[in-house]
N, C-alpha and C positions, 0 to 999 in steps of 0.2 A: 655911556653905553656904546658898545662897539657894534658896528654893523658888519655882518658877514657877507662877503661877496663871493660869488662863484667865478672862478677864472676859467675862461674858455681859451685853450691854447690855439685852437683853429678858429679864427674869426669867421663868422658865417658869411659876411658880405664878401670877403675876398675869396673864400673857398668856393662859393657858388659862382663866382665870376671866372675863376681859372678853368682851363681845359681839363686838367687832372681832377679838379674838384667835381666838375660836372660829370665826367666819366665815372668816378667813384660813386657819386650819388645815384647815377642811372644803374650801375652794376649792382649796388646794394638793393635797390628797389626791385630790379628784375630778378635777381637771385632769390629774393624773399618770395616772389610770386612763383618761381620755379619750384622752390622747396614746398610751398603750400600745395601746388598742383600735384607734385610727386607724392606727398603724404595722402592726398585724397585718392589717388590711383591705388596706392598700397592698401588703404583702408577698404576701398571697393573690392579689390582682389581678395582680401582677407574675408570680407563678409560674403562674397559670392561663393566662397569655398563651401559654406554650409549648404547653400542651395544645390551646388554641384554634387556634394556627397549624398544628399537626399535623393537627387535624381538618379545617381549611380546605383544606389540601393534599390530604388524602384525598378530600374531597368534589369538589374540582376534577378530580382524576384520574377519579373515578367519572362525573362529567358528561361528560368527554371520551370515555370508553368508551361510555356510553349514546348520546351524539351520533353516534358512529361506527356503532353498531348501527342507529339510526334512519335514518341516511342510506343504509346498505346495503339497507334494506327499502323505500326510496322507490319503486323501479320496481315492486315487487310491489304496493305501496299504490295506485299509479296504475292498474295493470291491474285491481285489485280494485274500485276506485271506478268505472272504466269499465264493468266487467261489472255492477255494481250499478245504474248508470244504465240500461243496456240492459234489465236484468231489470225495473226499474221501468216502463219504457216498454212492455214486453211485458205486464206485469201490468195496466197501465192500459188497454191495447188489449183484453186478454182480459176485462176487467170489462164492457165494452160488447159485448153479444152480437151486435149488428149487425156490428161490425168483425170479430169472431172468426168469424162465419158466412161473411162475405165472404172472409176470409183462407183458411178451410178449403176453400171452393168453388174459389177461384182456384188454390190449390196442388194440388187434386185434378185440375184440368184441364191441368196442366203436363206436356208431353211429357218422356220420359226423358232426351233429349239437350239439355235446356234447364235453366237454373237462374236464380233471382232474384239480382239484385245489390242491389236496394232496392225497398221498397214504401212508398208514402205514401198516407195516407187523409185525405180531407176529409169534410165533412158529406154531400155527395151524389156524390162522385166519388173515384176512386183512380187512382194512376199506378204502373205496374209497369215497372221497369227490370231487364233481364236479359241473359244471354248464352246463345246457342244454337250448336249445332254446324253447323246448316244453316238456310237460309231456309225450307225445307219445315217444319221444326220450329216456326218462328215462325208460319207460315200455319196449321198444325195447332192451335197454341195459340189463335190468334184465332178459328178456327172452333169450337173447344171452348167458348170464352168466349161467342161469339155464340149458341150453342145453349142456354146457361143462361138460364132465364127471369127470374132475379133481376136481371140486368143489362139496362138499357134500351138502352145504346149502347156499343159497343166499337170503337175505332179505333186504328190504328197511328200512333204519334207520330213516331218516327224509326227508321232502320235505318242502321248503319254497321259497317265492318269494324274489328276490334280491331287496335290498333297493335302490341301485344305478341305476339299470335298471329293471323296472317292467316286461320287456319282457323276462327276463331270470329267470330260476328256479334253485335253489340251492338244491342239493340232497346229501345224504349220504347212501352208500350201504355197508353192512357187508357181508363178505364171510368167510365160514369155509371150510377148505380143509383137 
């Protein structure tokens, strides 16, 4: 009976003892560990992709919901900003006592069947546009303004009949102070 022997061309004892052998043995062990760690990182990145895709999908859905909420509130936002602008204008006018005094005196002279549609103030003059139920109310308003000592000159700018309601008269009065 013949015995089979394995032949090792690199003897273990001498290979472990030599410098080249030790370096190769260390390199093989170290590279094996590096390959295993790299494979673990790649597997972790691959598996985390599923979690990241699910999170991305959830965030896109959330963005769509928030966008719909914002667009539904746009009309309210426009109205709110318009009111803020008007309030800022009123606050600016009320800071200057001269304009607020003129405004209070003009509004106190307004007859009951007339109303303002717009008021504009300049440095030494003002223009009042309004609507009245009769021409007599406009004449009364001008007479009331003429009686006020604060105003130097009051004159009627224009008078016309309302297109929407023929019973109303539209007027414009200029005041110099």
